[in-house]
All heavy atoms as a GROMACS GRO file, in nm:
protein
  578
    1MET      N    1   0.061   1.823  -0.289
    1MET     CA    2   0.032   1.726  -0.188
    1MET      C    3   0.062   1.583  -0.244
    1MET      O    4   0.017   1.557  -0.350
    1MET     CB    5  -0.121   1.732  -0.143
    1MET     CG    6  -0.162   1.628  -0.057
    1MET     SD    7  -0.340   1.621  -0.008
    1MET     CE    8  -0.364   1.781   0.048
    2SER      N    9   0.141   1.506  -0.172
    2SER     CA   10   0.177   1.383  -0.226
    2SER      C   11   0.058   1.282  -0.182
    2SER      O   12  -0.008   1.295  -0.084
    2SER     CB   13   0.305   1.326  -0.156
    2SER     OG   14   0.294   1.313  -0.023
    3GLN      N   15   0.045   1.182  -0.260
    3GLN     CA   16  -0.062   1.082  -0.224
    3GLN      C   17  -0.019   0.974  -0.125
    3GLN      O   18   0.103   0.938  -0.133
    3GLN     CB   19  -0.104   1.013  -0.354
    3GLN     CG   20  -0.179   1.102  -0.459
    3GLN     CD   21  -0.238   1.018  -0.568
    3GLN    OE1   22  -0.198   0.910  -0.597
    3GLN    NE2   23  -0.341   1.067  -0.623
    4GLU      N   24  -0.109   0.952  -0.031
    4GLU     CA   25  -0.077   0.842   0.064
    4GLU      C   26  -0.091   0.714   0.003
    4GLU      O   27  -0.016   0.617   0.043
    4GLU     CB   28  -0.175   0.862   0.178
    4GLU     CG   29  -0.174   0.991   0.256
    4GLU     CD   30  -0.060   0.991   0.350
    4GLU    OE1   31  -0.019   0.888   0.407
    4GLU    OE2   32   0.009   1.096   0.367
    5LEU      N   33  -0.188   0.689  -0.077
    5LEU     CA   34  -0.206   0.555  -0.156
    5LEU      C   35  -0.216   0.581  -0.303
    5LEU      O   36  -0.258   0.687  -0.350
    5LEU     CB   37  -0.347   0.508  -0.111
    5LEU     CG   38  -0.364   0.467   0.039
    5LEU    CD1   39  -0.500   0.406   0.066
    5LEU    CD2   40  -0.263   0.346   0.076
    6SER      N   41  -0.172   0.484  -0.372
    6SER     CA   42  -0.188   0.480  -0.524
    6SER      C   43  -0.234   0.342  -0.558
    6SER      O   44  -0.218   0.236  -0.497
    6SER     CB   45  -0.049   0.520  -0.582
    6SER     OG   46   0.049   0.417  -0.549
    7CYS      N   47  -0.302   0.337  -0.680
    7CYS     CA   48  -0.350   0.214  -0.724
    7CYS      C   49  -0.330   0.201  -0.876
    7CYS      O   50  -0.321   0.300  -0.942
    7CYS     CB   51  -0.491   0.184  -0.680
    7CYS     SG   52  -0.618   0.278  -0.773
    8LYS      N   53  -0.330   0.075  -0.921
    8LYS     CA   54  -0.324   0.054  -1.067
    8LYS      C   55  -0.369  -0.097  -1.096
    8LYS      O   56  -0.365  -0.170  -0.992
    8LYS     CB   57  -0.181   0.068  -1.126
    8LYS     CG   58  -0.086  -0.027  -1.074
    8LYS     CD   59   0.055  -0.005  -1.140
    8LYS     CE   60   0.150  -0.098  -1.092
    8LYS     NZ   61   0.278  -0.085  -1.161
    9ASP      N   62  -0.417  -0.118  -1.209
    9ASP     CA   63  -0.469  -0.255  -1.249
    9ASP      C   64  -0.345  -0.343  -1.231
    9ASP      O   65  -0.245  -0.308  -1.285
    9ASP     CB   66  -0.535  -0.252  -1.378
    9ASP     CG   67  -0.672  -0.180  -1.385
    9ASP    OD1   68  -0.722  -0.154  -1.279
    9ASP    OD2   69  -0.726  -0.164  -1.487
   10TYR      N   70  -0.371  -0.461  -1.178
   10TYR     CA   71  -0.259  -0.551  -1.166
   10TYR      C   72  -0.280  -0.675  -1.252
   10TYR      O   73  -0.193  -0.728  -1.305
   10TYR     CB   74  -0.251  -0.601  -1.011
   10TYR     CG   75  -0.121  -0.687  -0.976
   10TYR    CD1   76   0.000  -0.628  -0.971
   10TYR    CD2   77  -0.145  -0.818  -0.964
   10TYR    CE1   78   0.111  -0.708  -0.943
   10TYR    CE2   79  -0.028  -0.897  -0.929
   10TYR     CZ   80   0.101  -0.843  -0.931
   10TYR     OH   81   0.203  -0.917  -0.897
   11SER      N   82  -0.402  -0.719  -1.258
   11SER     CA   83  -0.445  -0.829  -1.350
   11SER      C   84  -0.592  -0.808  -1.390
   11SER      O   85  -0.647  -0.706  -1.360
   11SER     CB   86  -0.429  -0.967  -1.269
   11SER     OG   87  -0.530  -0.970  -1.166
   12LYS      N   88  -0.649  -0.910  -1.463
   12LYS     CA   89  -0.781  -0.898  -1.499
   12LYS      C   90  -0.884  -0.896  -1.380
   12LYS      O   91  -0.995  -0.856  -1.394
   12LYS     CB   92  -0.827  -1.015  -1.583
   12LYS     CG   93  -0.757  -1.010  -1.724
   12LYS     CD   94  -0.793  -1.125  -1.804
   12LYS     CE   95  -0.728  -1.127  -1.947
   12LYS     NZ   96  -0.754  -1.253  -2.015
   13THR      N   97  -0.830  -0.935  -1.262
   13THR     CA   98  -0.934  -0.956  -1.157
   13THR      C   99  -0.882  -0.880  -1.026
   13THR      O  100  -0.960  -0.883  -0.928
   13THR     CB  101  -0.939  -1.105  -1.102
   13THR    OG1  102  -0.821  -1.156  -1.070
   13THR    CG2  103  -1.003  -1.184  -1.225
   14LYS      N  104  -0.766  -0.820  -1.033
   14LYS     CA  105  -0.720  -0.753  -0.912
   14LYS      C  106  -0.660  -0.612  -0.941
   14LYS      O  107  -0.614  -0.588  -1.051
   14LYS     CB  108  -0.597  -0.835  -0.851
   14LYS     CG  109  -0.637  -0.977  -0.809
   14LYS     CD  110  -0.722  -0.979  -0.688
   14LYS     CE  111  -0.748  -1.120  -0.658
   14LYS     NZ  112  -0.843  -1.135  -0.553
   15ILE      N  113  -0.673  -0.530  -0.841
   15ILE     CA  114  -0.619  -0.394  -0.845
   15ILE      C  115  -0.506  -0.387  -0.735
   15ILE      O  116  -0.528  -0.437  -0.622
   15ILE     CB  117  -0.713  -0.286  -0.807
   15ILE    CG1  118  -0.831  -0.288  -0.901
   15ILE    CG2  119  -0.661  -0.143  -0.804
   15ILE    CD1  120  -0.955  -0.207  -0.854
   16LYS      N  121  -0.385  -0.336  -0.764
   16LYS     CA  122  -0.273  -0.328  -0.668
   16LYS      C  123  -0.280  -0.196  -0.601
   16LYS      O  124  -0.291  -0.086  -0.661
   16LYS     CB  125  -0.151  -0.341  -0.736
   16LYS     CG  126  -0.024  -0.333  -0.644
   16LYS     CD  127   0.107  -0.332  -0.706
   16LYS     CE  128   0.219  -0.318  -0.613
   16LYS     NZ  129   0.357  -0.328  -0.669
   17VAL      N  130  -0.273  -0.182  -0.467
   17VAL     CA  131  -0.275  -0.064  -0.398
   17VAL      C  132  -0.144  -0.051  -0.326
   17VAL      O  133  -0.100  -0.144  -0.256
   17VAL     CB  134  -0.390  -0.048  -0.300
   17VAL    CG1  135  -0.383   0.075  -0.217
   17VAL    CG2  136  -0.520  -0.067  -0.369
   18SER      N  137  -0.066   0.059  -0.341
   18SER     CA  138   0.062   0.084  -0.268
   18SER      C  139   0.042   0.188  -0.160
   18SER      O  140  -0.030   0.284  -0.184
   18SER     CB  141   0.164   0.116  -0.373
   18SER     OG  142   0.185   0.017  -0.476
   19GLY      N  143   0.102   0.166  -0.054
   19GLY     CA  144   0.108   0.263   0.053
   19GLY      C  145   0.151   0.213   0.182
   19GLY      O  146   0.199   0.082   0.185
   20GLU      N  147   0.154   0.280   0.291
   20GLU     CA  148   0.193   0.225   0.412
   20GLU      C  149   0.097   0.111   0.461
   20GLU      O  150  -0.016   0.130   0.482
   20GLU     CB  151   0.189   0.341   0.528
   20GLU     CG  152   0.298   0.441   0.505
   20GLU     CD  153   0.296   0.542   0.617
   20GLU    OE1  154   0.287   0.505   0.739
   20GLU    OE2  155   0.292   0.659   0.585
   21ARG      N  156   0.173  -0.001   0.498
   21ARG     CA  157   0.087  -0.116   0.528
   21ARG      C  158   0.016  -0.105   0.662
   21ARG      O  159  -0.102  -0.120   0.658
   21ARG     CB  160   0.188  -0.234   0.543
   21ARG     CG  161   0.108  -0.364   0.575
   21ARG     CD  162   0.198  -0.483   0.591
   21ARG     NE  163   0.123  -0.598   0.628
   21ARG     CZ  164   0.180  -0.714   0.645
   21ARG    NH1  165   0.309  -0.738   0.653
   21ARG    NH2  166   0.110  -0.814   0.676
   22GLU      N  167   0.082  -0.062   0.770
   22GLU     CA  168   0.003  -0.064   0.896
   22GLU      C  169  -0.094   0.049   0.906
   22GLU      O  170  -0.194   0.032   0.974
   22GLU     CB  171   0.123  -0.042   1.013
   22GLU     CG  172   0.220  -0.156   1.022
   22GLU     CD  173   0.150  -0.293   1.045
   22GLU    OE1  174   0.050  -0.293   1.126
   22GLU    OE2  175   0.192  -0.394   0.993
   23LYS      N  176  -0.054   0.161   0.850
   23LYS     CA  177  -0.146   0.277   0.866
   23LYS      C  178  -0.286   0.255   0.795
   23LYS      O  179  -0.382   0.300   0.849
   23LYS     CB  180  -0.076   0.395   0.792
   23LYS     CG  181  -0.148   0.530   0.821
   23LYS     CD  182  -0.060   0.635   0.766
   23LYS     CE  183  -0.119   0.773   0.798
   23LYS     NZ  184  -0.030   0.888   0.745
   24TYR      N  185  -0.292   0.179   0.691
   24TYR     CA  186  -0.412   0.167   0.613
   24TYR      C  187  -0.480   0.019   0.604
   24TYR      O  188  -0.576  -0.008   0.542
   24TYR     CB  189  -0.398   0.221   0.466
   24TYR     CG  190  -0.354   0.368   0.463
   24TYR    CD1  191  -0.230   0.400   0.434
   24TYR    CD2  192  -0.450   0.466   0.516
   24TYR    CE1  193  -0.198   0.545   0.432
   24TYR    CE2  194  -0.412   0.591   0.517
   24TYR     CZ  195  -0.286   0.625   0.474
   24TYR     OH  196  -0.244   0.768   0.483
   25SER      N  197  -0.416  -0.067   0.669
   25SER     CA  198  -0.452  -0.208   0.672
   25SER      C  199  -0.605  -0.224   0.704
   25SER      O  200  -0.670  -0.294   0.631
   25SER     CB  201  -0.368  -0.286   0.768
   25SER     OG  202  -0.402  -0.420   0.764
   26GLN      N  203  -0.653  -0.160   0.818
   26GLN     CA  204  -0.780  -0.190   0.854
   26GLN      C  205  -0.885  -0.141   0.759
   26GLN      O  206  -0.981  -0.204   0.722
   26GLN     CB  207  -0.812  -0.128   0.998
   26GLN     CG  208  -0.751  -0.202   1.105
   26GLN     CD  209  -0.802  -0.349   1.108
   26GLN    OE1  210  -0.729  -0.432   1.083
   26GLN    NE2  211  -0.927  -0.359   1.143
   27ILE      N  212  -0.872  -0.018   0.699
   27ILE     CA  213  -0.968   0.039   0.621
   27ILE      C  214  -0.962  -0.032   0.479
   27ILE      O  215  -1.072  -0.045   0.415
   27ILE     CB  216  -0.946   0.194   0.601
   27ILE    CG1  217  -1.068   0.261   0.534
   27ILE    CG2  218  -0.821   0.230   0.522
   27ILE    CD1  219  -1.086   0.407   0.542
   28LEU      N  220  -0.843  -0.069   0.434
   28LEU     CA  221  -0.840  -0.146   0.303
   28LEU      C  222  -0.909  -0.281   0.310
   28LEU      O  223  -0.957  -0.330   0.214
   28LEU     CB  224  -0.698  -0.153   0.253
   28LEU     CG  225  -0.650  -0.016   0.206
   28LEU    CD1  226  -0.502  -0.028   0.164
   28LEU    CD2  227  -0.724   0.024   0.077
   29LYS      N  228  -0.921  -0.342   0.433
   29LYS     CA  229  -0.980  -0.465   0.449
   29LYS      C  230  -1.122  -0.461   0.410
   29LYS      O  231  -1.192  -0.553   0.375
   29LYS     CB  232  -0.955  -0.525   0.586
   29LYS     CG  233  -0.817  -0.577   0.602
   29LYS     CD  234  -0.789  -0.637   0.730
   29LYS     CE  235  -0.648  -0.683   0.752
   29LYS     NZ  236  -0.626  -0.735   0.886
   30GLU      N  237  -1.183  -0.342   0.423
   30GLU     CA  238  -1.331  -0.318   0.388
   30GLU      C  239  -1.347  -0.347   0.245
   30GLU      O  240  -1.462  -0.373   0.200
   30GLU     CB  241  -1.368  -0.179   0.423
   30GLU     CG  242  -1.376  -0.144   0.565
   30GLU     CD  243  -1.415   0.001   0.588
   30GLU    OE1  244  -1.483   0.068   0.497
   30GLU    OE2  245  -1.392   0.066   0.696
   31THR      N  246  -1.242  -0.332   0.157
   31THR     CA  247  -1.260  -0.362   0.014
   31THR      C  248  -1.221  -0.499  -0.020
   31THR      O  249  -1.222  -0.530  -0.145
   31THR     CB  250  -1.164  -0.262  -0.059
   31THR    OG1  251  -1.033  -0.293  -0.033
   31THR    CG2  252  -1.189  -0.120  -0.037
   32GLY      N  253  -1.191  -0.583   0.079
   32GLY     CA  254  -1.143  -0.723   0.049
   32GLY      C  255  -0.998  -0.727   0.012
   32GLY      O  256  -0.956  -0.836  -0.039
   33ALA      N  257  -0.925  -0.622   0.055
   33ALA     CA  258  -0.778  -0.622   0.024
   33ALA      C  259  -0.699  -0.725   0.100
   33ALA      O  260  -0.735  -0.751   0.215
   33ALA     CB  261  -0.726  -0.480   0.053
   34ARG      N  262  -0.601  -0.779   0.036
   34ARG     CA  263  -0.508  -0.875   0.106
   34ARG      C  264  -0.362  -0.826   0.074
   34ARG      O  265  -0.341  -0.795  -0.035
   34ARG     CB  266  -0.525  -1.015   0.049
   34ARG     CG  267  -0.676  -1.055   0.057
   34ARG     CD  268  -0.707  -1.176   0.119
   34ARG     NE  269  -0.595  -1.261   0.166
   34ARG     CZ  270  -0.611  -1.365   0.235
   34ARG    NH1  271  -0.726  -1.391   0.283
   34ARG    NH2  272  -0.505  -1.439   0.269
   35TRP      N  273  -0.285  -0.819   0.172
   35TRP     CA  274  -0.142  -0.780   0.174
   35TRP      C  275  -0.062  -0.897   0.099
   35TRP      O  276  -0.080  -1.007   0.126
   35TRP     CB  277  -0.094  -0.747   0.308
   35TRP     CG  278   0.059  -0.706   0.296
   35TRP    CD1  279   0.166  -0.781   0.319
   35TRP    CD2  280   0.106  -0.571   0.252
   35TRP    NE1  281   0.273  -0.708   0.309
   35TRP    CE2  282   0.248  -0.588   0.267
   35TRP    CE3  283   0.042  -0.465   0.219
   35TRP    CZ2  284   0.326  -0.474   0.234
   35TRP    CZ3  285   0.123  -0.348   0.192
   35TRP    CH2  286   0.264  -0.361   0.198
   36ASN      N  287   0.020  -0.846   0.010
   36ASN     CA  288   0.118  -0.942  -0.059
   36ASN      C  289   0.248  -0.881  -0.066
   36ASN      O  290   0.263  -0.782  -0.128
   36ASN     CB  291   0.062  -0.989  -0.194
   36ASN     CG  292   0.140  -1.093  -0.254
   36ASN    OD1  293   0.269  -1.107  -0.239
   36ASN    ND2  294   0.078  -1.182  -0.334
   37SER      N  295   0.353  -0.943  -0.003
   37SER     CA  296   0.482  -0.876  -0.004
   37SER      C  297   0.572  -0.913  -0.124
   37SER      O  298   0.683  -0.869  -0.143
   37SER     CB  299   0.557  -0.911   0.125
   37SER     OG  300   0.568  -1.054   0.138
   38ARG      N  301   0.512  -0.998  -0.217
   38ARG     CA  302   0.594  -1.044  -0.317
   38ARG      C  303   0.536  -1.000  -0.464
   38ARG      O  304   0.546  -1.086  -0.563
   38ARG     CB  305   0.587  -1.201  -0.324
   38ARG     CG  306   0.666  -1.249  -0.193
   38ARG     CD  307   0.676  -1.407  -0.196
   38ARG     NE  308   0.744  -1.445  -0.077
   38ARG     CZ  309   0.785  -1.561  -0.057
   38ARG    NH1  310   0.754  -1.660  -0.145
   38ARG    NH2  311   0.847  -1.596   0.051
   39LEU      N  312   0.470  -0.897  -0.470
   39LEU     CA  313   0.418  -0.849  -0.591
   39LEU      C  314   0.522  -0.787  -0.691
   39LEU      O  315   0.619  -0.736  -0.645
   39LEU     CB  316   0.305  -0.748  -0.574
   39LEU     CG  317   0.185  -0.778  -0.488
   39LEU    CD1  318   0.094  -0.665  -0.457
   39LEU    CD2  319   0.101  -0.891  -0.560
   40LYS      N  320   0.478  -0.793  -0.819
   40LYS     CA  321   0.572  -0.738  -0.917
   40LYS      C  322   0.576  -0.587  -0.884
   40LYS      O  323   0.468  -0.518  -0.855
   40LYS     CB  324   0.532  -0.754  -1.063
   40LYS     CG  325   0.542  -0.886  -1.103
   40LYS     CD  326   0.486  -0.898  -1.251
   40LYS     CE  327   0.342  -0.961  -1.241
   40LYS     NZ  328   0.279  -0.960  -1.376
   41GLY      N  329   0.688  -0.523  -0.876
   41GLY     CA  330   0.692  -0.382  -0.847
   41GLY      C  331   0.689  -0.346  -0.701
   41GLY      O  332   0.683  -0.230  -0.668
   42GLY      N  333   0.706  -0.446  -0.611
   42GLY     CA  334   0.706  -0.421  -0.480
   42GLY      C  335   0.576  -0.452  -0.402
   42GLY      O  336   0.481  -0.488  -0.459
   43PRO      N  337   0.585  -0.460  -0.271
   43PRO     CA  338   0.469  -0.503  -0.191
   43PRO      C  339   0.346  -0.420  -0.197
   43PRO      O  340   0.361  -0.296  -0.232
   43PRO     CB  341   0.530  -0.511  -0.046
   43PRO     CG  342   0.636  -0.415  -0.045
   43PRO     CD  343   0.698  -0.414  -0.186
   44GLY      N  344   0.236  -0.469  -0.161
   44GLY     CA  345   0.110  -0.389  -0.170
   44GLY      C  346  -0.009  -0.482  -0.134
   44GLY      O  347  -0.003  -0.604  -0.117
   45TRP      N  348  -0.127  -0.418  -0.151
   45TRP     CA  349  -0.248  -0.495  -0.132
   45TRP      C  350  -0.307  -0.527  -0.266
   45TRP      O  351  -0.292  -0.449  -0.353
   45TRP     CB  352  -0.352  -0.400  -0.067
   45TRP     CG  353  -0.325  -0.377   0.085
   45TRP    CD1  354  -0.363  -0.450   0.191
   45TRP    CD2  355  -0.259  -0.264   0.131
   45TRP    NE1  356  -0.314  -0.384   0.306
   45TRP    CE2  357  -0.254  -0.265   0.273
   45TRP    CE3  358  -0.212  -0.142   0.071
   45TRP    CZ2  359  -0.195  -0.166   0.345
   45TRP    CZ3  360  -0.143  -0.045   0.153
   45TRP    CH2  361  -0.138  -0.067   0.288
   46LEU      N  362  -0.374  -0.643  -0.276
   46LEU     CA  363  -0.467  -0.672  -0.391
   46LEU      C  364  -0.599  -0.670  -0.357
   46LEU      O  365  -0.648  -0.724  -0.261
   46LEU     CB  366  -0.417  -0.810  -0.443
   46LEU     CG  367  -0.277  -0.828  -0.499
   46LEU    CD1  368  -0.256  -0.969  -0.548
   46LEU    CD2  369  -0.266  -0.734  -0.620
   47VAL      N  370  -0.674  -0.591  -0.440
   47VAL     CA  371  -0.819  -0.568  -0.407
   47VAL      C  372  -0.896  -0.626  -0.538
   47VAL      O  373  -0.850  -0.611  -0.642
   47VAL     CB  374  -0.849  -0.417  -0.401
   47VAL    CG1  375  -0.995  -0.394  -0.386
   47VAL    CG2  376  -0.773  -0.353  -0.295
   48PRO      N  377  -1.004  -0.710  -0.508
   48PRO     CA  378  -1.081  -0.759  -0.613
   48PRO      C  379  -1.133  -0.640  -0.703
   48PRO      O  380  -1.174  -0.537  -0.658
   48PRO     CB  381  -1.190  -0.829  -0.546
   48PRO     CG  382  -1.145  -0.863  -0.410
   48PRO     CD  383  -1.051  -0.744  -0.374
   49ILE      N  384  -1.130  -0.659  -0.833
   49ILE     CA  385  -1.167  -0.560  -0.917
   49ILE      C  386  -1.315  -0.517  -0.904
   49ILE      O  387  -1.353  -0.399  -0.929
   49ILE     CB  388  -1.142  -0.599  -1.078
   49ILE    CG1  389  -1.138  -0.480  -1.165
   49ILE    CG2  390  -1.246  -0.695  -1.127
   49ILE    CD1  391  -0.994  -0.457  -1.220
   50GLU      N  392  -1.402  -0.597  -0.862
   50GLU     CA  393  -1.538  -0.567  -0.841
   50GLU      C  394  -1.554  -0.459  -0.724
   50GLU      O  395  -1.664  -0.404  -0.708
   50GLU     CB  396  -1.627  -0.685  -0.822
   50GLU     CG  397  -1.599  -0.768  -0.702
   50GLU     CD  398  -1.502  -0.886  -0.743
   50GLU    OE1  399  -1.446  -0.890  -0.848
   50GLU    OE2  400  -1.484  -0.982  -0.653
   51ASN      N  401  -1.454  -0.437  -0.647
   51ASN     CA  402  -1.456  -0.349  -0.534
   51ASN      C  403  -1.393  -0.205  -0.568
   51ASN      O  404  -1.362  -0.131  -0.482
   51ASN     CB  405  -1.394  -0.401  -0.407
   51ASN     CG  406  -1.470  -0.521  -0.361
   51ASN    OD1  407  -1.591  -0.543  -0.388
   51ASN    ND2  408  -1.406  -0.610  -0.280
   52ARG      N  409  -1.374  -0.187  -0.694
   52ARG     CA  410  -1.307  -0.064  -0.745
   52ARG      C  411  -1.375   0.056  -0.695
   52ARG      O  412  -1.311   0.158  -0.651
   52ARG     CB  413  -1.301  -0.070  -0.896
   52ARG     CG  414  -1.231   0.068  -0.945
   52ARG     CD  415  -1.237   0.077  -1.101
   52ARG     NE  416  -1.168  -0.029  -1.168
   52ARG     CZ  417  -1.035  -0.034  -1.205
   52ARG    NH1  418  -0.958   0.065  -1.170
   52ARG    NH2  419  -0.989  -0.138  -1.268
   53GLU      N  420  -1.511   0.070  -0.700
   53GLU     CA  421  -1.582   0.180  -0.668
   53GLU      C  422  -1.561   0.225  -0.514
   53GLU      O  423  -1.525   0.334  -0.490
   53GLU     CB  424  -1.729   0.178  -0.693
   53GLU     CG  425  -1.801   0.305  -0.671
   53GLU     CD  426  -1.952   0.291  -0.711
   53GLU    OE1  427  -1.978   0.230  -0.812
   53GLU    OE2  428  -2.040   0.336  -0.635
   54ARG      N  429  -1.565   0.124  -0.435
   54ARG     CA  430  -1.544   0.152  -0.283
   54ARG      C  431  -1.398   0.184  -0.262
   54ARG      O  432  -1.372   0.276  -0.190
   54ARG     CB  433  -1.578   0.020  -0.202
   54ARG     CG  434  -1.550   0.032  -0.058
   54ARG     CD  435  -1.645   0.137   0.009
   54ARG     NE  436  -1.616   0.149   0.154
   54ARG     CZ  437  -1.604   0.259   0.211
   54ARG    NH1  438  -1.632   0.372   0.152
   54ARG    NH2  439  -1.569   0.264   0.340
   55LEU      N  440  -1.301   0.121  -0.333
   55LEU     CA  441  -1.164   0.160  -0.323
   55LEU      C  442  -1.136   0.306  -0.360
   55LEU      O  443  -1.065   0.380  -0.290
   55LEU     CB  444  -1.074   0.067  -0.407
   55LEU     CG  445  -0.922   0.093  -0.410
   55LEU    CD1  446  -0.862   0.091  -0.277
   55LEU    CD2  447  -0.859   0.004  -0.509
   56GLU      N  448  -1.194   0.348  -0.470
   56GLU     CA  449  -1.188   0.486  -0.505
   56GLU      C  450  -1.232   0.592  -0.405
   56GLU      O  451  -1.177   0.695  -0.398
   56GLU     CB  452  -1.245   0.500  -0.652
   56GLU     CG  453  -1.176   0.440  -0.767
   56GLU     CD  454  -1.237   0.452  -0.896
   56GLU    OE1  455  -1.355   0.488  -0.895
   56GLU    OE2  456  -1.181   0.401  -0.994
   57GLN      N  457  -1.342   0.555  -0.340
   57GLN     CA  458  -1.398   0.636  -0.250
   57GLN      C  459  -1.303   0.649  -0.125
   57GLN      O  460  -1.280   0.761  -0.073
   57GLN     CB  461  -1.543   0.588  -0.194
   57GLN     CG  462  -1.645   0.588  -0.296
   57GLN     CD  463  -1.768   0.518  -0.242
   57GLN    OE1  464  -1.769   0.434  -0.145
   57GLN    NE2  465  -1.878   0.534  -0.314
   58ILE      N  466  -1.258   0.542  -0.082
   58ILE     CA  467  -1.151   0.530   0.032
   58ILE      C  468  -1.031   0.620  -0.002
   58ILE      O  469  -0.987   0.692   0.067
   58ILE     CB  470  -1.124   0.390   0.060
   58ILE    CG1  471  -1.238   0.322   0.136
   58ILE    CG2  472  -1.011   0.397   0.163
   58ILE    CD1  473  -1.223   0.170   0.159
   59MET      N  474  -0.981   0.604  -0.125
   59MET     CA  475  -0.863   0.666  -0.170
   59MET      C  476  -0.881   0.823  -0.171
   59MET      O  477  -0.791   0.897  -0.135
   59MET     CB  478  -0.812   0.614  -0.300
   59MET     CG  479  -0.756   0.479  -0.284
   59MET     SD  480  -0.674   0.415  -0.428
   59MET     CE  481  -0.545   0.532  -0.456
   60LYS      N  482  -1.008   0.860  -0.224
   60LYS     CA  483  -1.022   1.003  -0.225
   60LYS      C  484  -1.017   1.070  -0.086
   60LYS      O  485  -0.969   1.172  -0.065
   60LYS     CB  486  -1.167   1.030  -0.287
   60LYS     CG  487  -1.160   1.023  -0.431
   60LYS     CD  488  -1.302   1.044  -0.484
   60LYS     CE  489  -1.310   1.042  -0.632
   60LYS     NZ  490  -1.446   1.062  -0.684
   61ILE      N  491  -1.086   1.003   0.014
   61ILE     CA  492  -1.082   1.041   0.157
   61ILE      C  493  -0.937   1.048   0.206
   61ILE      O  494  -0.891   1.149   0.265
   61ILE     CB  495  -1.171   0.954   0.237
   61ILE    CG1  496  -1.311   0.980   0.198
   61ILE    CG2  497  -1.157   0.993   0.388
   61ILE    CD1  498  -1.408   0.880   0.259
   62ILE      N  499  -0.867   0.932   0.195
   62ILE     CA  500  -0.733   0.934   0.240
   62ILE      C  501  -0.635   1.025   0.179
   62ILE      O  502  -0.548   1.093   0.246
   62ILE     CB  503  -0.676   0.778   0.218
   62ILE    CG1  504  -0.751   0.693   0.323
   62ILE    CG2  505  -0.524   0.773   0.249
   62ILE    CD1  506  -0.715   0.546   0.298
   63ASN      N  507  -0.640   1.044   0.049
   63ASN     CA  508  -0.553   1.134  -0.018
   63ASN      C  509  -0.603   1.283  -0.010
   63ASN      O  510  -0.540   1.364  -0.074
   63ASN     CB  511  -0.542   1.098  -0.171
   63ASN     CG  512  -0.456   0.959  -0.180
   63ASN    OD1  513  -0.379   0.924  -0.099
   63ASN    ND2  514  -0.496   0.892  -0.280
   64GLY      N  515  -0.705   1.315   0.063
   64GLY     CA  516  -0.732   1.448   0.097
   64GLY      C  517  -0.824   1.518  -0.017
   64GLY      O  518  -0.826   1.642  -0.018
   65GLU      N  519  -0.880   1.438  -0.103
   65GLU     CA  520  -0.948   1.509  -0.206
   65GLU      C  521  -1.099   1.517  -0.163
   65GLU      O  522  -1.152   1.424  -0.103
   65GLU     CB  523  -0.946   1.422  -0.332
   65GLU     CG  524  -0.821   1.410  -0.392
   65GLU     CD  525  -0.808   1.308  -0.512
   65GLU    OE1  526  -0.912   1.274  -0.561
   65GLU    OE2  527  -0.697   1.276  -0.552
   66LYS      N  528  -1.172   1.628  -0.194
   66LYS     CA  529  -1.310   1.636  -0.159
   66LYS      C  530  -1.387   1.548  -0.265
   66LYS      O  531  -1.363   1.561  -0.387
   66LYS     CB  532  -1.356   1.786  -0.161
   66LYS     CG  533  -1.284   1.863  -0.059
   66LYS     CD  534  -1.351   1.988  -0.044
   66LYS     CE  535  -1.280   2.082   0.056
   66LYS     NZ  536  -1.298   2.060   0.182
   67GLN      N  537  -1.492   1.479  -0.223
   67GLN     CA  538  -1.567   1.401  -0.315
   67GLN      C  539  -1.652   1.490  -0.401
   67GLN      O  540  -1.665   1.467  -0.519
   67GLN     CB  541  -1.658   1.309  -0.229
   67GLN     CG  542  -1.576   1.195  -0.170
   67GLN     CD  543  -1.667   1.100  -0.100
   67GLN    OE1  544  -1.790   1.123  -0.066
   67GLN    NE2  545  -1.611   0.987  -0.060
   68ASP      N  546  -1.706   1.593  -0.359
   68ASP     CA  547  -1.789   1.700  -0.443
   68ASP      C  548  -1.717   1.831  -0.441
   68ASP      O  549  -1.738   1.910  -0.358
   68ASP     CB  550  -1.935   1.710  -0.380
   68ASP     CG  551  -1.997   1.576  -0.385
   68ASP    OD1  552  -2.004   1.506  -0.492
   68ASP    OD2  553  -2.066   1.550  -0.281
   69LYS      N  554  -1.632   1.861  -0.545
   69LYS     CA  555  -1.562   1.985  -0.556
   69LYS      C  556  -1.654   2.085  -0.611
   69LYS      O  557  -1.716   2.060  -0.713
   69LYS     CB  558  -1.440   1.960  -0.646
   69LYS     CG  559  -1.339   1.864  -0.587
   69LYS     CD  560  -1.217   1.870  -0.671
   69LYS     CE  561  -1.103   1.777  -0.609
   69LYS     NZ  562  -0.984   1.774  -0.690
   70PRO      N  563  -1.659   2.203  -0.555
   70PRO     CA  564  -1.745   2.318  -0.610
   70PRO      C  565  -1.676   2.375  -0.733
   70PRO      O  566  -1.557   2.367  -0.746
   70PRO     CB  567  -1.748   2.416  -0.494
   70PRO     CG  568  -1.637   2.375  -0.403
   70PRO     CD  569  -1.600   2.236  -0.427
   71LYS      N  570  -1.759   2.407  -0.823
   71LYS     CA  571  -1.701   2.463  -0.956
   71LYS      C  572  -1.698   2.615  -0.943
   71LYS      O  573  -1.770   2.675  -0.881
   71LYS     CB  574  -1.785   2.418  -1.078
   71LYS     CG  575  -1.769   2.270  -1.095
   71LYS     CD  576  -1.842   2.230  -1.222
   71LYS     CE  577  -1.816   2.083  -1.246
   71LYS     NZ  578  -1.872   2.032  -1.361
   0.00000   0.00000   0.00000
């Protein structure tokens, strides 16, 4: 399964999220994300680093991963 969204640290204060702009714009705004078309490595959203936990929860849901995987 390919990932719909991907993220990586962009700076000391921001996380870069890559994916379809229109499809995920509303839900990413919940994390304080702002779209920037001029980022290094291509366009994406910048999310404040302090919102990492919420961003990870959203990405798990979007990318189809179960939050509590049975062992």
